[in-house]
C-alpha positions, -999 to +999 in steps of 0.1 A: -591+830+101-570+833+069-532+832+071-512+864+070-480+845+062-468+855+027-453+820+023-486+803+026-516+804+001-540+832+006-569+808+012-550+788+039-569+787+072-549+784+104-563+761+131-575+773+165-546+755+183-570+729+197-567+691+194-571+674+161-607+663+155-608+629+139-640+616+122-662+595+145-665+558+136-699+543+131-708+507+140-695+494+107-663+514+111-657+499+145-663+464+132-638+470+104-613+483+128-617+453+151-614+429+122-581+445+111-567+443+146-578+407+150-564+396+116-530+413+120-500+390+122-490+406+155-523+396+171-519+360+157-485+357+173-498+371+206-527+346+206-504+317+198-483+327+228-514+330+250-526+296+239-492+281+248-494+297+283-531+286+287-520+250+281-496+250+310-522+242+337-530+211+317-496+198+325-496+209+361-530+196+372-544+161+364-570+162+337-603+143+339-599+131+303-564+116+308-562+109+345-596+108+363-581+089+392-555+116+396-582+142+398-600+122+425-567+119+445-561+156+441-595+163+455-589+141+484-555+157+492-568+193+487-605+194+497-606+232+503-587+243+472-603+218+448-637+235+443-620+268+435-597+253+408-625+231+395-647+262+390-619+276+369-619+244+348-583+237+356-590+200+356-607+202+322-584+228+306-587+217+270-625+215+272-629+248+291-647+278+275-618+301+280-593+278+263-618+273+234-622+311+231-584+315+227-584+286+203-612+300+181-597+336+181-564+322+170-581+302+142-600+333+130-569+355+132-547+330+112-574+326+085-578+364+083-540+368+080-534+340+055-562+345+029-552+381+019-515+371+017-524+341-006-541+365-030-512+389-029-487+360-034-505+346-064-506+381-080-468+385-073-461+351-089-479+362-121-461+396-123-429+404-142-397+412-125-393+449-120-375+472-145-338+477-141-331+508-120-315+536-139-286+541-113-275+507-101-245+524-084-268+536-056-273+500-044-250+489-017-241+455-033-228+467-067-200+457-090-188+472-123-164+459-150-154+473-184-146+451-214-126+466-244-140+462-279-142+482-311-168+509-319-184+487-346-187+457-322-196+475-290-234+474-294-234+437-305-210+428-276-233+445-251-264+426-264-245+393-264-234+400-228-270+403-216-280+373-236-255+352-217-264+368-184-301+360-190-292+323-196-269+323-166-296+337-142-322+313-155-298+284-148-295+298-112-332+296-107-342+332-112-372+345-131-358+369-157-371+397-178-352+416-205-353+454-206-335+472-234-336+509-237-324+535-262-307+567-249-289+597-265-255+582-254-263+548-269-284+517-264-285+501-230-292+464-225-302+449-192-318+419-176-338+419-144-341+387-123-357+377-090-361+346-070-370+335-035-408+333-038-405+299-022-398+319+010-432+334+010-447+301-001-431+284+028-444+311+051-479+305+038-475+267+041-465+272+077-495+293+086-519+271+066-505+240+084-512+257+117-547+262+107-548+225+097-535+215+131-562+236+148-590+221+127-577+186+131-574+189+169-608+206+172-627+182+150-607+152+161-614+159+197-651+160+190-650+125+175-624+111+200-629+092+232-606+080+260-616+054+286-599+036+315-604+001+328-586-020+354-585-056+344-575-085+367-559-116+354-587-139+341-612-111+336-627-100+303-632-064+292-659-057+267-657-025+247-691-010+258-698+021+278-710+001+308-677-018+311-655+013+315-646+027+349-643+062+334-650+075+300-645+109+283-662+113+250-661+141+224-694+159+218-701+140+186-694+105+200-726+086+203-735+056+224-731+033+194-697+047+183-676+020+201-664-009+180-675-043+192-647-064+206-636-080+239-602-086+255-593-111+282-562-105+304-546-140+304-515-131+324-493-102+334-456-108+331-430-086+349-393-092+350-374-080+381-337-076+388-326-103+412-329-098+449-295-087+463-283-071+431-274-034+427-308-028+410-327-052+432-365-048+428-363-027+396-387-039+369-372-045+335-402-052+314-440-054+315-463-074+293-501-077+296-508-109+276-543-108+263-568-127+240-587-104+217-620-114+202-633-094+172-657-102+144-660-138+156-623-144+156-598-145+184-561-139+186-534-136+212-515-104+216-498-082+243-498-047+256-465-033+265-451+000+277-447+024+248-461-004+225-499+001+224-522-026+210-543-016+179-579-030+179-605-017+155-591+018+154-585+019+192-551+021+208-548+002+241-521+016+264-507+001+295-508+028+323-500+008+354-501-025+371-502-041+406-515-070+426-551-080+431-553-103+462-584-125+462-603-119+495-633-139+507-655-127+536-679-151+554-706-143+579-712-161+612-732-189+594-702-196+570-720-181+540-698-162+515-709-125+516-680-112+496-654-127+473-634-108+448-599-101+434-593-065+446-568-043+428-544-027+453-528+006+444-490+005+446-475+030+470-438+026+462-413+010+438-414-023+459-452-024+453-463-020+488-500-016+480-531-002+496-565-017+490-601-011+502-628-038+506-664-028+512-689-054+523-723-040+519-746-070+525-748-102+544-734-089+577-751-074+607-736-041+597-716-029+567-679-036+568-651-014+555-616-030+553-584-011+548-556-034+538-519-033+529-503-059+507-465-066+509-452-088+480-419-094+499-427-085+535-399-075+558-404-063+594-387-030+604-372-023+638-403-003+649-425-034+642-440-020+610-439-039+577-424-029+544-419-046+510-383-053+502-389-064+466-417-061+440-419-099+433-438-124+453-411-137+476-429-135+509-465-121+504-483-107+534-517-091+538-525-069+568-561-057+574-579-032+596-617-037+598-643-011+604-681-014+610-709+010+603-726+029+575-704+032+544-726+059+529-732+039+498-770+037+502-772+076+501-767+076+463-736+098+465-708+084+443-679+069+463-645+060+451-638+023+454-602+032+464-611+054+493-625+044+527-639+072+549-635+059+585-647+091+602-682+077+608-671+040+612-662+020+643-629+001+643-633-036+653-599-049+641-566-029+642-559+007+653-585+020+678-600-014+686-594-041+711-582-066+684-548-064+667-546-061+629-551-093+609-520-107+592-525-133+565-504-152+540-519-168+509-543-196+519-548-184+555-580-173+572-587-153+604-619-149+625-636-116+630-643-105+666-675-116+685-683-143+660-690-119+631-675-143+606-641-148+589-617-134+563-597-156+539-567-146+518-572-170+488-541-188+473-544-187+435-514-210+429-519-245+415-522-273+439-488-286+451-469-254+443-439-248+465-435-211+461-457-179+460-450-169+423-486-175+414-503-171+447-517-136+440-533-123+408-521-092+391-540-064+374-533-041+345-546-005+342-555+000+306-564+031+286-584+029+254-579+059+232-596+065+198-586+095+177-586+093+139-572+129+137-537+119+149-525+111+114-537+145+101-521+163+130-488+146+121-492+155+084-499+192+092-471+193+118-446+180+093-459+205+067-455+233+092-419+222+098-412+221+061-428+255+055-408+270+083-375+256+068-384+272+035-392+305+051-360+305+071-334+293+046-345+305+012-334+342+005-356+366-014-335+387-037-334+406-070-304+408-093-297+430-123-271+430-151-268+460-173-245+465-204-238+499-220-218+503-252-199+535-257-165+547-271-153+512-281-160+495-247-188+477-229-195+488-194-211+459-173-229+466-141-240+440-116-262+448-086-284+429-061-311+438-036-325+416-008-358+416+009-348+416+045-314+406+059-293+386+035-256+385+045-247+364+014-260+389-011-226+406-017-210+372-023-238+363-047-233+395-068-196+388-070-202+351-080-226+363-106-200+388-121-172+362-120-193+335-136-205+360-162-169+369-171-160+332-175-189+326-198-181+357-219-145+344-224-155+309-231-146+297-266-181+283-272-195+318-265-173+335-290-181+308-316-218+314-312-213+351-317-196+345-351 
């Protein structure tokens, strides 16, 4: 119905009082709306926060790529909870679909934010500073001065004042533009200046660097690989897939991507604080001394903590170390059915270590041996042993032996560091009629019922009078290959530099206006900041004071004449 209100047009139609009917969006309209939401800066900030939160489980739970043994141990300690968390990819956080989805959305959002801003910024850099406002007094940061002169010189003095102000603003790093206007009351001279575009440039550099970090990490991870290998003194590691104990490869890493080289662990040196001192047993330094063979040449080098070894683009890190007692098992006929230097996993700072030996052939039944190694054995009041020091002062090996099916023939993968005794029968140690076997280097012990014997081999040279070389040591090494690390560093430093520019460079505009009238020149100074700028008022005052000094300078007056 038409309106009866005399204050409204006669053809105005009043609504029916219902809700406002907005136009319905079609499919393209919804896509456009979704794109605008995704590419907004608010969404990018939210996604960046979500990505940081999503990365937290990667630091809480061991990751298969970095710590496969830790994942195995976590599964052993939490058999009921592990399948649930593993289904959520909490042990492969950075390779999970949900983490990749957040990662890709953040990448798209940043690109969608930055590209339009780059176009706008380039256009702004090419534009002229805005015209001088007609009423500078309305601006909060304003200052006005009046200079006396004659009627004949007033116009020239006003023009000269703006000439000097223009040079002054240029010297201060402003882009300037001269605006002179004629009015009924006289001619007005002014200069408009602006600076601070480096602030937006830094902002764009920061966001582009974030995009660079995302690309570097994404592509770098696809061409990177990380492998672990435990090497015992005297053993040689060859950089092939078959020689790794665990390997995590990027999706674009082929079987022939590994560089050909080999590395022999000659010795592992550890320095300990002397026994009886305040820091007794504390290790001071670790050094895995190796011989590297590459391209037909060999060289000696070392892998130390926080000092990785570079070989053919790979970085070799020292993750851990321990003892690897050499154990020999013979059957009832005296034939050697097992002989190997077995890495024992340290259980405390004094290197009390746990090891597992599995004898699969040559005996009437398979044998599983759970052993503890004490580098400096000391007997406690309850009869149990403990290591008092990490060095080889009084090495002792205790063994419990089990007999039965180890489950290896079933084809199910079994950890070499875990012995499942549930289906095994104890023949030596707890639960059996024979006490646990206790051996020092060079000693042997017979197994019950004539099954054979076990020997703890002494690796020290003949005639040695101490145990310092009786037991071999092992080094746990990690081989990491990632060519994107340099690019990530470059983009990270670029992001930091861009952030500094965006935070500390103010964006502001300044104006100086001179009006000649009645034998005087009225000078007006004003400034306007984009955003918060607590130093703007001081900048306007400094501009006015500096301008006054330049106007009164003898060289300025000489130039005028």
